[in-house]
Structure formats: C-alpha cells, structure tokens
C-alpha positions as semicolon CSV with decimal commas, in nm:
position;residue;x (nm);y (nm);z (nm)
1;M;1,115;-0,709;-1,470
2;P;0,726;-0,671;-1,420
3;V;0,700;-0,331;-1,214
4;P;0,746;-0,046;-1,419
5;Y;0,935;0,265;-1,293
6;K;0,830;0,627;-1,333
7;T;1,107;0,804;-1,427
8;N;1,509;0,864;-1,432
9;H;1,650;0,966;-1,114
10;N;1,984;1,050;-1,250
11;E;1,865;1,330;-1,465
12;K;1,809;1,464;-1,039
13;G;2,148;1,361;-0,959
14;H;2,105;1,090;-0,766
15;S;2,333;0,799;-0,751
16;M;2,096;0,445;-0,840
17;T;1,756;0,500;-1,152
18;E;1,443;0,281;-1,066
19;K;1,559;0,046;-1,347
20;E;1,872;0,041;-1,180
21;F;1,714;-0,067;-0,864
22;Y;1,507;-0,358;-1,074
23;D;1,826;-0,453;-1,296
24;H;1,989;-0,565;-0,898
25;I;1,650;-0,669;-0,752
26;D;1,644;-0,922;-1,042
27;K;2,017;-1,058;-1,086
28;H;2,044;-1,073;-0,659
29;K;1,729;-1,179;-0,588
30;D;1,616;-1,529;-0,387
31;N;1,523;-1,866;-0,662
32;N;1,442;-2,018;-0,341
33;F;1,230;-1,818;-0,167
34;I;0,896;-1,975;-0,165
35;F;0,545;-1,786;-0,040
36;F;0,289;-2,020;0,083
37;G;-0,101;-1,862;0,070
38;Y;-0,365;-1,895;0,267
39;N;-0,686;-1,858;0,279
40;T;-0,897;-1,634;0,485
41;L;-1,221;-1,755;0,668
42;N;-1,380;-1,517;0,514
43;N;-1,247;-1,432;0,144
44;T;-1,484;-1,084;0,122
45;F;-1,326;-0,943;0,409
46;Q;-1,089;-0,676;0,327
47;N;-0,915;-0,348;0,506
48;L;-0,694;-0,140;0,391
49;E;-0,466;-0,379;0,657
50;F;-0,526;-0,684;0,600
51;E;-0,360;-0,548;0,180
52;V;-0,139;-0,389;0,330
53;S;-0,014;-0,726;0,527
54;E;-0,041;-0,931;0,279
55;K;0,123;-0,776;0,017
56;Y;0,412;-0,658;0,216
57;I;0,438;-1,105;0,298
58;Q;0,385;-1,111;-0,072
59;L;0,680;-0,867;-0,179
60;H;0,932;-1,091;0,013
61;R;1,000;-1,277;-0,320
62;F;1,224;-1,000;-0,427
63;L;1,484;-1,037;-0,135
64;P;1,787;-0,974;-0,289
65;E;1,950;-1,382;-0,168
66;N;2,184;-1,299;0,154
67;C;1,965;-0,966;0,157
68;G;2,125;-0,914;0,551
69;E;2,410;-0,896;0,383
70;T;2,388;-0,624;0,144
71;P;2,621;-0,339;0,095
72;E;2,589;-0,061;0,263
73;T;2,615;0,131;-0,064
74;F;2,284;-0,033;-0,201
75;I;2,148;0,067;0,126
76;K;2,231;0,447;0,075
77;N;2,104;0,408;-0,315
78;I;1,786;0,303;-0,183
79;K;1,726;0,570;0,102
80;E;1,758;0,830;-0,182
81;L;1,438;0,599;-0,394
82;L;1,264;0,570;-0,123
83;F;1,210;0,933;-0,029
84;E;1,185;1,022;-0,372
85;P;0,900;1,203;-0,489
86;L;0,869;1,032;-0,816
87;T;0,919;0,694;-0,723
88;G;0,681;0,471;-0,765
89;Q;0,475;0,343;-0,417
90;E;0,558;-0,077;-0,501
91;T;0,972;0,031;-0,579
92;K;0,857;0,230;-0,209
93;E;0,720;-0,089;-0,053
94;I;1,025;-0,292;-0,158
95;I;1,277;-0,111;-0,048
96;L;1,112;-0,105;0,274
97;V;1,112;-0,475;0,276
98;I;1,426;-0,504;0,200
99;L;1,581;-0,300;0,489
100;A;1,365;-0,486;0,740
101;H;1,600;-0,763;0,671
102;H;1,887;-0,523;0,627
103;N;2,163;-0,615;0,980
104;S;2,309;-0,262;1,018
105;Q;2,203;0,064;1,208
106;L;2,186;0,198;0,871
107;A;1,834;0,074;0,809
108;F;1,660;0,153;1,181
109;E;1,767;0,504;1,040
110;I;1,618;0,521;0,713
111;L;1,308;0,322;0,872
112;K;1,229;0,539;1,182
113;A;1,263;0,829;0,920
114;F;1,085;0,748;0,709
115;L;0,808;0,663;0,914
116;A;0,894;1,045;1,100
117;E;0,677;1,112;0,767
118;P;0,523;0,882;0,504
119;P;0,383;0,980;0,241
120;T;0,110;0,807;0,201
121;R;-0,139;0,585;0,524
122;E;-0,040;0,283;0,251
123;L;0,267;0,354;0,278
124;E;0,331;0,414;0,634
125;L;0,160;0,057;0,773
126;F;0,403;-0,056;0,499
127;G;0,743;0,075;0,719
128;K;0,582;0,024;1,098
129;L;0,532;-0,362;0,940
130;A;0,898;-0,298;0,796
131;L;1,029;-0,169;1,077
132;D;0,808;-0,434;1,322
133;E;0,981;-0,665;1,109
134;Y;1,331;-0,523;1,137
135;E;1,279;-0,557;1,524
136;I;1,174;-0,921;1,534
137;I;1,528;-1,031;1,293
138;Q;1,722;-0,807;1,547
139;R;1,662;-1,029;1,813
140;I;1,670;-1,311;1,679
141;F;1,993;-1,263;1,556
C-alpha cells in the first residue's frame, strides 16, 4: 500500500491501527473502479477547494467493494481513527470517503460530528464533500 501509516494506535487501546485499516482496504477494495480524469480550461488555476475536490474524487479508488454493506463494527473502528489526532491526514480523508458511501445512520452521525470540529480547513472541505455525497446517495437509493 503506498500510503504510510504514522503510528500503532493500539498502544492507546484503540480497536484498529492504521496498518490494519489499510490492510482491510487493500483486501476489500473494488478493483473494477475506474477513475476518469478531466482537464480544466486553465491548468494553472489552483485553489484549496479545487485541490480538495480533485483529491476527494481520486481517493474513491480506496472504496471497499460493496462499501454500503461494510459491517458497522468496521465503521465504529474507523471512527476512532478519524477522531484520533495522531492519525495521518490521508487516512482521515479516505475514511471520510468511505463514510460517504456507507448506508447507515452511524456514518451520517460520524460525518456530522467530524464537521462540528474539523482539525483543518482541508479536512473540513473533505468532510463537507463526504456529507454532501452521503446525502445524495441516500436520496438516490
């Protein structure tokens, strides 16, 4: 897995380490997911919202197959990682994408709680995108 993990959170009594998280994602990811890139009219125009949106889309490659059916025990475990200050930013971003696709009230509550006190502006934008996507998916299905 190309994303390094920062620490073993089980030292603090958590249910899941970042390594265990990535092992699970790697084992269950949807290998049929295809990312179609796009070009902007002005390739030099970059801002934080654009960069976050682009990265948010790209991180969908980490979605587990049948993500909406992922057991709630996994969702509870990744909630601990999401709120752990030592968890790496990219891990938190992937967790937000996964939560957006999970068909549960728990995922919705975690997203809302995360947005109540996001640790950075970038993660706040990620959280807003995840919550928007969650709500769209819930309306469709």
